[in-house]
N, C-alpha and C positions, 0 to 999 in steps of 0.2 A: 391208500391207508397205507398201505403195505411201502409207499416210496416214503413217506411220513415215517416210518416205522425202523425205515430202512436208514433214511436221514438222522433219527435222533440216536439211533445206535453207533452211526458215525461220530456223531458230536460225544457220545459216549468214551467211546474209542479212544478219537483226540484228546479227552480231557483225562482221561488212564494213563497214555502214553506221555502228555506233558506231565502231569505227576511222578509218572516212575524214570524221569528221565534223570540221568544222575547227574547232568549238567544244571547248575544253579538259574533257573529263569524268573521274571517276573514280570506283571504287568501291570503299565500304568496308566490313569486315564490322562486327557489331553491337560487338565488341571494339577495334574502330577501326583496323583493321589493312588493310592494302590488299588490294584482294582481283581489281582489275584496274583499267587505262587505258587510251585511247585515245592517240593518236599527237600529238593536239594538244597534250594536257595533259603528256605528256615536250618537246616542243617548247617548250612556254612554263615548265617548269621547268627546262630545260636538262638531265633525267636519264634514266639506262636504265632499264628496263621490270626486270630483273633485279633491279636497285637497290632497286628499290622495292617489290616483291610481299611479302608476309607482315609487313612494317614498320609500327611504329604511325607514324601520321601524326603526332603530337604530335612524335614520337622524329625522325622525317626533317626534318621543318621546324618548329623549334624559336621562332621570330620573333624569333633573335637576342638571346632574353632577355627582351624585352618580353612579361612578364607579362599585361598587362591584356589585351592583342590576341591572346594565345595563350588565356588564360581566355574569352573571346568565342567565338574559333572553337571550343572545345571544349565551351561552354554550349551552341552550335548544335546539335551532334551529339549530344550526350545530350537536348536538349529533344524532338528526333527521333523519339529509343529510348524516350524517355520516355513521349509523347504519341501517337506514331504518325503524325502530321503534318508538313506540307514546313514548313520554316522557313527564312529569307531573312535574310541581311547585305546593306543596300545599300552600304553603304563601308566596306569591313575594310582597316584599315593592317596590311599583315604583311611584313615583311622574310623573303628568302628566299635562299640561299645560291646565288650565279651564276660559273661560272666566266669570269674574265677572258682577256686576252691571252694570257697567257702560261700558263692554264689552271689556275691558282691559284682555291679556291673564297673569294668573298666577300660579306657580305651585299649587299644592294642593296634599296632601300626601295620597296616597292610598293603599289599602292591595289587592291583587287579590288571584284568585286559578286559575291557566292556564293547560291548556289540550293540544299539539301539538300532532296531528297526520299526518302522510304521507301521501298523495293521489298520486295514481300512475295509469297511461294511462292504455291501453290495452293490452302493450306491455311489465308490468310492469316496466316502469321506472318511479323515481319520477317526478311528474309534479308540486307539489304544497305542502305545507304545512298548514293543517287547526289549526285554533287557536280558542277553544272554554275558553273565558274568564269571568269568576262572582266577581265581586266587593263583597269583603267582610269585607269594611272599619267600616261597623257600627257593623257588628255580632263582629271583634276586638275591636272598641274603646267599645261597652256595657261587654263584657268580661273585660276589663281594669279599666273600672269603678265597674264593681261587683267585682274585686279583692281588690278595697281600700274600700268596706262596711266592715260591722260586719262578723267574720268569717264563722259564719251560713248561714249568707246570701247571701255572698257572694259565698258559695258551691253552695248553690242553685241556684242561677242566672244561675253560671258558669256550673253548668250542664243543666238548659235550656235552654242555647245559644249553646252547644256543647262544651262548654271548654274542656275538656277531651280530646273530638275527634280532638280539634284544637292543643289542647298540643300532644298529641301524632301524629299528621300529620307535627308539627315543630319538633320534634325527630327525627322523620323517615327521615324527610328531611336532619336533620342537619348528620344525619349518612351516607343517601345518599351522603350528600355532600363532607364527610370525606372521604368514600370508593371511588370517584368518582376523589377526591384530590392525594390519593395514588395510584392508577390507575394508572391514569398521571403520577407521579412520575416513578414508574417500566415504564411506556411504556416511558420515556425516557433515563431510565438506559439500556432501551433494546438497544434505537438506538443507544446510545454515548457508548456500548461496545465496550472494544477495539478488542475484539477474533469476530471473524462473527456471525452472528446470521442466522437463516430461521427458518419459522413454514409451513410446509408444510402439506397440508391438502387430505384425501383422497386418493384410492388406483393409482388415477392418479398422485398422488403428487404434486397438485396445490399450487403455492405460494400465501402465505396468509400476510406473513408478513418476512420482512429483513432489515436488520440495513445497515449504508453505511460502514461498515468493510466488508460486506459479496459484497457490490456492488463491492468496491475497488480490492478483491478477483475475481469475476468472471467479473471483467471491462465491465460491464451495467446495466442500471437501468431500471424502468417499466418493471418486470416482475411480480411482481402481477396481480392475477388472472390466470397468463398463467400455465400450466404444465411443469414439471421439462424438457420433454421432449421436447417441443416446446420451451421454453425459451433458456435450454441449449442444442442444438441440437451438439455438439461438444463434450458432452462427450460420444457419441457413440460409442461400441467397449470397452472401457475402464474400464468395471461393474460395474458403482456407479450406474445405473437403475437398475440394478438386484441386489445388496445388497441392498437398498431401501425398492423395494419390497418385498425382505426376512423380513426385519425388519418388516415392514406391513403385513404379510401375519402372521407373527409365534410369535410377540411380544417379540422378543430376542434384544438387544440394540445390535449394533455393534462398535467398536472401531477402529480407525485406525489410525498408529504410521507410521509419516514421509512417509507418502503413495503418492504417483508421481499421478499427473493430468496434462493433458494437456489442454489448454484454449485459445482461440481466443478471446485476450484482448482487440482487438482494430479491428473496422469494416474492413473488406478486409486485416486483419490482418493476420501473422503465427501464428500458434500451439505454446504456452508458458508452458515449463516446472513448474510447481510448485510443493512444497512439502507442505502436510498438514497433522496436528493432527487433529481429528474430532471424534466426536462419535453421532451414531445415534439412536435417543431417543424416544420409540413409547411414543404415548402421546392419554389417555384411555378418555373417554367419563364418565357421571353419571353410565351409565350399567355397567362399565367394560370395552366396546367396544371399537377397537382402532378405533380413526380419524384420526388419522398425525403421523405427527413425528417431533421431534424439533431437529434442525441441530447446533451444537457449534462446534468451532473448533479454530484455528491460523495455520497463514501461518507461516511455518518454514522451508520454501525456504532459507535464507540468513544463517541460523544455519547449514542443510545437508549440503548447498554449502560449508560454510567455513570447517567442517567436512572434507568435500571428497577433498578439497585444502591443509588442514592439511596431509590429508594421502598421498598425492601426495608431498607436501615436506617434508614428514618423508622417503618416498621412496625415491624420487632424494636426498635425505641428505643421505641417506645409501648407493645409487649408487656412492656419488662423493666421501664419504670418502673412500670405497673402492677402487674406481680407484687413488684416493690420495695415499693410501695405497699402492698402486700395483707401481705407479709410485714411490714413496719414496723406495721401496726394491729396483725396476731395478736400482735407484741411489746409492744406497748403493752396489751392488752387482756389476754392472761396476767399480765405482770409486775405490772400494777395489782390484778391479782385476788389476786394472791399478796405485794403487798406493800403494804396497807393506810394506813399509813403516806407523808403524801409525798416526804420525805427518802429512804427505802429504795428507794420507785417511782422517783426522779428518777435515784438513784445506778445503779440496777441497768440501767433504762432507756436510760441515756447509754453504759451501758460498748457494750451488746448493738449499742447504734446507731455507735458508732465502729467494734468488731470489724466490722458492715457495709461500712460504710465501708471500711475498709481494702480488704476483699474488691475491693470495689467497684474500686478503685484499680489493684488488682493486676491485673485485667482490662482495667482501661482501659490501660493501659500494651502491652498484648499484644494491642491492638484487638480486646479479647473473644473470639480466640481459643481460650483457656484459660491454664491456667500450672500449674507443677510443684507437686508436692506438698511439697516439703519449704520452696518460696515462703509458701505457702498458711500452714503452721506457722510460718513464720519471725516472723510479728506475736505471736503470744500468747508465744513465745520471748523475744524483746526487751522486752515488757509485762511478764514475770516474771522478768526478771533477768540475761536471758540465753543463751547455750548451757549454761551452768553448772549452770542449775537444769532447764532441759527440755534434753534430750539427744537430737537425732534421728540417726537411724541407717537407712539404707537408701538402695537405688537410684535413678538419678533418674524419677519415672513422671508424665507427663503425663495432666492432668485436663480434663477440659470445663467450660465454664463455669458447668452446673449440677451439677458435682460439686465444683467451686471454692467455689460459694456456698455449699452445703451441708455441706462437710467444715469450711467456714471457722465455720460458724456450732459444729459438733459440737466442733470442738478450743475455742471460745471458752469454753463452757458445760462443758467439763472441766477447763479452765485454771481457770474462775471456782470450779468447787467445791473443786480441791486448793487453791488459797488460803482457801478460807474453813475446808475441815473436815480437808484431807489435808495430803499432803507439803508443798506450797508455804506450810501456814500454819506450818510451823518452820523455824528457820534452815540447820537441815542438810538438809530434806527435799530428793528430786531426784525428775524423772520420766522416766521413759527409755521413747523412742518409737521401735518399731521396726518397720519395714516390710519387705514382700518381695513379689513377682510371681508368681504358679503360671501353667502351663499357654498359653505361648503364643499357642496357636490360638484359646483364648478366654481371654484373659488374666483373673485375678481377683487384687484385691488385698487381701492381707492386713496387720490393721495392730493393733499392743498397744498401749497405753497404759498403763505399769506407774508405779506412784508406789512411793518407796523414805524411807526415813527419816522418816516421819512416825506419827504417832497413829494405831493400828488403827483399820481403817474397820470402821463400822459401817452396817450397811442402815437406807435410811431409814423412818423411822414412814410418811410418806406421799410420792407422788411427787408433787416441785414442778415446777412450768413447764418448767425445766433440763432435768432427767430425761426427762421428756415430748417434749421439742424434739429430743433425740440420740436416742431411740429411734426417734419418730416420722419425723427427716432419714434415718438409716440404712436403716431398713426401708421407709420410703414412696418417699422423693425417690433415694432412692440406692438401692434394689431388693435391699441387702443384708442380714446378719444382723448382730448384735451380743451378746454377752454379759458380763454386768457382775461382777464378783466380788468380795465384801468381805471381808478376813482381817486379821488380827494385825499380818501383812505388810506390810498397807498396800492399796489399790482399785487394780484392774488392772479395762480393758476390751478385749476380744478384736473384731475389727472385720472381717467378709470382706464385700466387694463386686464387681463386675462393672467392667472399664473399659471395656466396651463397651456401650452399649446397645442392651438387650431380650437381652444375653445374659444 
C-alpha cells in the first residue's frame, strides 16, 4: 500500500510539474485528439482547457486555410505514429486564431519551433504524442527587421538574434522536406511497380513491406509483421524457405527462372500452380552485415503455359500430319491396286484427296475441336447436286476430330458408289440419310444410308478398296458396327457407333 501511495504521489508530482512548466506542452491521442495540455500551452494559444479536450488538433487550429503548412504539421504527427520516432519542425509558419481587444477571434501569423515525441505505455504501445512548441514569432520579426537595415548592422543583429542558426535550420528543414518528398515518391513507385516486390527482415524472414502485385500473386494481404513461414505455410516442402535461409546465411543472391510454386490463393481453396521469375537479393546494413532480403520478380504463368500449349500443339500437329500422310499413302496404294490404268487412278485418288482435304478444312475452322455430323455430310451433299439428291435428317450430333475424319471418308465412299452404281447414277434417284442418338448416359449413334429411285442393288462380285475402307473405318476406327443390304429397292447401309471413346 505504501508503494502504491508513493506511486500515486509521483504521478501527482509529475502532473503538477507538467502543468507548471513555462514551456508549452500538449498531448494528443493516436487519433490526433487532445488528451491534455499545460497552462503555458493554454496561455500561448489563449484557449480554455474544456474547449480543446477531445477535439481534433487540425480542427481546433486549421492554419486559416493554409493547406501547405497544415499538411506539414499533420505529416509530422503521422510520421511519429508510423515510425514511433521523434520528429521536429525547425520553423513552422502557422496562423492561429487569437482574441482581439474586443474579444473577437482573428487569425494572427505565428512562427513556431515544434518537437513531437512518442509516449509509450509499459507494454511499448504508443499511447500519446507529446508536442513541445516554442513561439519564435518575435525572433523571426527581429531578424527580418535586421535584414532591412545597413549591411553591417544587419549582420551584427542577425548574429545576435541567432539568424545564422535560423537560416541553417531553414536549410536543413528544406532539405529534409525534399528528402521526404523523394522518399514518398520512391515508396509510391515501390507500391505501384508492375512486378511483385517484398522486403524480408532478419533470419526469420519477417515481412516489412509488400506491394500490390505481391499480394495478387500470393492471394492474401496483411502479411506485414509476420514471418514467411507463418504467413505462407503452403510453401512448406517446396524449397523456398531453404533458398531464403541460404541467401541470408551466405549473402549470395538467388535467381529463379520459370520456377514452379504452389499457393493456396483463396481461403479453403486448392493449391494453384504458378510459374515465377524472381531474384532473392541480400540487404546489408551500414556495417555490411546482412539485415534482410529483397524479393523481386514477375508472374510468368501465362507465358509458361502458352509455351507448353504451343509445344503440345506442335506435337499434336506432327502426329496429325504423320497420320494424314499415312492415310494418303494407304489411299494411294489401294487406289492404284484397283485402278491399273493411270486415268482411273488419277480420278479416284484426286476425288478421295479432295474429300480428305474438305474434312481437314472443316476441322481447322473449329480449331480441331470437332464438327457436327450434318456439316461432315454437307460436302458430299453439295458435290452431288445439293440436298435434293442427298437428303439429311437428324438432330445435331457433335463428333470429335477422329470421328469426323473417319465418317468423312465413309460418306465419300458411299456417295461415290451411289454415283457409279446406285441411286445417284440416275436423274430421279435420291439418298436419304437418317440418324438418331440413343441412351444419353452412353450415347450411341444410329445412322441409315438409304438409296431410292435407282437401279436394283446387286451384291458386288468382289470387295473393292471403297467397300473395305467403309467397313474398316466403321469397325476399327469408330468401334462401331455396319450392315450392308442389297435389294431391288436399292442399297442400304445401317451404321451404329458409340459417340464417346471407350464405350
